[in-house]
N, C-alpha and C positions, 0 to 999 in steps of 0.2 A: 660487525653488528652480527648478536649471536641469535642463533634458532631453537627455544626452549621448547616449543609445540614440538618440533618437527624432531628434534633428540628424541622427546618421552615416547611420539609413534614409534619411532626406528626402535628402539627398545622392548616395546609391547610385546608379551608370550600371547599367542593364542593357539586356539582350538585349529582345525582345517576349515571348517566353517566361517569361523571368527577371523581367518586369516583374511578371507575376500573383504570382509568389512574393514579390516584395518588398512589393507592398501587405498580402498577408497577413499578412506580418511586422510591418508596419508599423501594421498595426492592432493586432496583439497588443501591441506593445511601447504605442503610446499607450495601450492600456487599463493595460497595468501600471505606466507611469512617471503616470498619474492617481492608482493606488492609491498608490502611492509617495505622493503630495504627500497624498490623504488622511491617510495614517499620520502625518507631520509636521505635521497639523494636528489631528491627534487627540491626538498625545504632546504638545504645549503647548497645546493646549484655548483654542483661540479660536473660538466659538462664531459671530461673524461670518461669518469665512473657511472654518470647516465648514460654514456653509450654501451658500456661493458653489462649495464643493466638489460641496456633496452635487447639486446642482444641474446642474453639469457632469456628474457621472457619471452621469446620467439622459440626456444627451442626448448628448456625447460617443458613447458605446458605439451611439447608433442612426444616428447620423451616418455614425459607420465601417462599418458593419455594411450600410447601407441604398446604401455609396457604388459597391461595385465585390460584387453577390451573386452574382459567377458564378463568383467566385475561388473552389479548393478549398486544402488544404494539400498542400505536395508536399515534406513532411517524408520523409527517408530512414530508412530501418529499420536499426536496428542489430542483428547477429547477435552470439549467448552464444555463448562459447568451451566445448569440451570439458570433459567430465569429465577428460583427462589433461594439458590445457593450466594447468599454474601451480597446480596444485592444491596448498593450504597449509592445514594444520591446526593449525599453529604457535601456542602459546599464545602467542608474541611477535609474531605475525602483525602487523599495525598499519602505518596511513599511509593515503595519497588514494588511493582508485581509480584503478586506472590503464585504458584504454578498452581493448578487445579487438580485433582487426584486422578490417576488415570482412568479411575471406575467410574467419571463422572457423564453422563449420558449427555451425547448428542442432542444440542439446542437445531432444532427444526421449527421452520416457522410454518407454526399449528392452527393456521386459519385457513380457510377454503379461501377468502379475499385475498388477491394478490394485487399486491400495489408496484405500478411502477414509472421512475420521472423519466421523460424526454425532454429534452433540448435543442430545441430547432432552429438552426443557423443554416443563412445562405452559406453555399459552397466557396463562391468566389472571393465575398467582403468578410465571412466571419460574421457580417450581424445577425443580431439576435431576431428571429421573426414569432411578434405575439399576434394576439387577435383569432389564434386559431380556436376552432370550436369540437367538439366529442363525431362531429360528423364526419371531418377532417382526416383523423385518423383512422388507420389500420393496426388491427395488433395481432399476432400470431403466434400459439403455444407448437413446437414440435412441427409447422405447417397448417395447423388448423388454427382459422379465423376462429378469433372469439370477441364477445362481447363486449363491447367498454360501460360499466353500468355505473361508474362515479369518473368523473372530470372535474378536475380546478387548476387554477394557475397563481401558483404563490399564496397558498391561504394556509396551508401547513408550516408547522413551527419545525425550525433547525436545530439538531443536534449536532454541534458541529466541536470534534475532535482532533487538537491540534497535536501533529507529531514532529517532534526537533531533534533532529541529528545532530550527533555530540561527538562523535569520531569520525578518525580518516585525517587524512593529511590538511585538508583544508575546513574552517568553519564555515558554516552557511551561515550563521545567526550572528551578525555583526552587530553593530547599531544600526545601521538603514533598513534592515532585515527587520530588528525588534520593535523600530515605529513604523514600519510601513504595517508588521501584523499587528499592533496596538491599534492602529487605526481604521484598519477590517475589521476590528474585532468590534467598534464603535460604530460600525455603521450596519450592525445588523440589528434587526428588533429585536424590542424589550421581551416579546415571546420566545425566543432563540437560545438556546443552552450552550455554554460553550466547557470545553474542559483538556486541560492541558499535558502530555505526557513527553518524557522525552529519553531518547534512549540512544543507546551504543553497544557495548559486548550485555547489557542487561537494559531493561526497560525501567520510566519509573514514574509514576504519578504523580505530577504536582499541584495540580489541578483537579475535583471531580468536578462534574457537570454543574453549573451555576448560572443564573442569571446576572450576577452580580459581576457589573464589568468593572469596580476595582479590587475585586477577588481576583478577576484573569489577570489584571495589569501587573497586579502583584507578584501572580505564578512568574508572568515573563520576564520580571527583573530578576527573580531569583531562578533562571535558568543554570543549572550547573558549568562551568567551564568546559572549554573545548579539552579534550585528550587524542591525541595523536595517535595514539599507542592503539587504541582502541578499535574495535571493529564495529561494521554496518551490519549488523544480525537483525535481517530484515525478515526473517522467517520467524523468530521471537517476538519481534515487533507487532506484527501484522496478526498473530495468533491470539497474544495480550489486548489486541487494541481491536480486536474483534469480539473477544470475550468481554471485553469492559463496556464496547456499542450495547451488547447482548441483555447484561446483567443489567445496564444503569442508561442508557437510552431512554429518551422518550419512546414510548410504546405509540402513539399516535402520530408522532413527527416524522422529519426527515434525515436519515440519519448520513452524515457524510464524513468523511477522513480527510483530512490536508496534510501532506506530507513538506517539508520544509528541509530539503535536504540540495547536497550535491550532487550522492552517488546514487542513481537509479535501478541499483542490479548487484546482486551480491548472491555468494555460495553462502548455502545454508549453513549456520554455525552449527560445532558438529555437537552440543547440549542442550540444542531447543526441537521443538517439533520439524517435521519437513515443511518446505516451503508451501510442498501440493496441498498439505492440510492447510496451513497457515492460511491460502489463498484463498480452500474450501471454505472455512471458516468466517473469512470476508464476507463471501458469497450468501452464505446462511443468515449472516447478520443483517444484511440489506444494504449495507451500506455504500455510499459512490466514493471513490476513492480519487481525490485529484492531488495533484503535487506543483510547488513552487521551487522553482528551481533558480537561486542566485547563481547567476552568471558573473564570474571572477578570475582573474588569472591563475591560471592552473586546473581551474576547474573541469574541464575539458578535458584534458590530458587526462586526470584522476578519472573520471567516468568512463570516458574511453576506453583506458586499460583493464576497465572491468566490465567493461560489455564485449569486448575482446576476449577477455580472458573466460567469459561463462559461457562466449563461443564456443572455444576451443574445451574448453571441462563438461560442454552437453557431449560432446562427440566420446566422451571416456565415460557419460554415465554421472558425471557431478551434478548432485541437484544444487540449482540457483534457484530465487525470486527475483520477478524482473514487475518495480512499478508501476510502468507504462501498459502491461499487460493486465493488469489490477484495474488500471484505470480505465482501459480502451472494454474488458470486461463487463464492469459495474457501470458504465456510460460517464464516467469523469474524466480529464484530461488536464497535461502539463503544460504548466505556460511557465516559461522561464525568460529573465533578463536583467541588465546589471542592477546591482544593489540600490542606486539610488534614482531606478524606475520601476519600483515593486509597488509604490502605492498606487498606481494605474494598476499594474499587476493583478496584484491581491482585489483592487473595485471591479475588474475585467472577473474574474473566480468570481464575487460576490452578487454581481451581475446576473452573470450565468446562472448559479444556482438559485437566486429568487427570478427568475423568467422561464425555468422549468414546469413543463406542465405534469400534473399528478393523475394517471391513469390509474384504473383497478379494472377487474375481471373478476367471473369466476369461473374457473377452467370445467371445460365442457369434458376433459378427462379427470371422470370422479371416484378414481384408483385412488387412496392414501397409502402411499408405497414407496414414499420419499427419495422418488428417483428425483436427477436434474433435467429440468427439460428446458429446453431453448425458446429465448422468444425473440421477437422481430416485429419492429414498432415503422410504419411509415409513414407517409403522408399522401392524402387519395392524390392520383395523378394528375387531375383537375389544378389541386389548389398547388401541387409542385409545379406546374408547366407555368402558374400565373406568378410564381418568387424566381424564376429561373431555379436553377439545381439547387435541392437543401439537402443538408446534411441533419441526421435523426441521431443525437448522442443518447443511447440510454441502455440499461443494464442487457446484457445477452441470453442471459439466464435465470431459473432461481430454483430451488428445493422444497421439489411439494410435501405437503404435512403426511405424515406417519400416523396410521392410526395404534 
């Protein structure tokens, strides 16, 4: 198997400052192309070669990481376009996502009213806890208690953006997953809107936000073929997804991103924004990130390799993005099961989305400084005690407005 990217990076000539950046890029690319080779071996099921690959997978990253521990990533951050830029809610809006100019203004939540979704579950049974009132919740910002001024449950429309992975060794969107996704969309309320985006090396918007379920079903039938030679460029994906959510999602609704993938971690692709910036863009969009993971033969191995590789790469300063972290930070969740059981899994996810409490407050911190502020939501102790142990899933921070 050839390694064109690795040859290209080795042959590049750089200034002394650029040499540090080149070393980081070379390390990330070497690990990535080693993983591509492992995918090929896994596909052809050659046990001898796969054992050799496993040995290389252990040794090579360690050598790469220890070769220059002082090098850090210099990925340039990408800017998210403002709401008045190319806003599109057209039902026929589809095609490849175009990058936003680097001079565009960073979009903040430019309102004083902060809204938060909260899902309350029993810890031991994972059962949804309904029937709670505003007085049953405690909400803190940076450790300071806040007054909840607005409260409801399942009253706001959903803006659901489906992200479907088309890269990597295994195809996570087979016939059974396709059927489960169609069924899940059909269970949404008429006021809910849905959009469909696919990704691998690049992102592509197949269908803009629409309430027309026939258009969504048509988009799900037009999912591009799986490309096992393509990467999972999560940093590009979430930057584009956040950008689209900010420009096109219902401004008064609840924004939800659902990723259908077999791989939950990956290194930043070199020609995209940093994973750190993409994650920040997701937080600023106010979106809840959820994941559906079809568990198939080989999926656990492929994802396990990426989890291990990113952990090793982290020691050498290699940037990556983790969908599970995004879900935890935004109050979402990752659900996995065999493809034939995903109808139930999707139903569980939709039930959880519909059972979320909507809380809002006006911060006692009146500074409009654009800072990131920590959030914490708890249930009053007497209520929690009567329900046994409870888990509250909600986003952990928000970006304050800037004057």
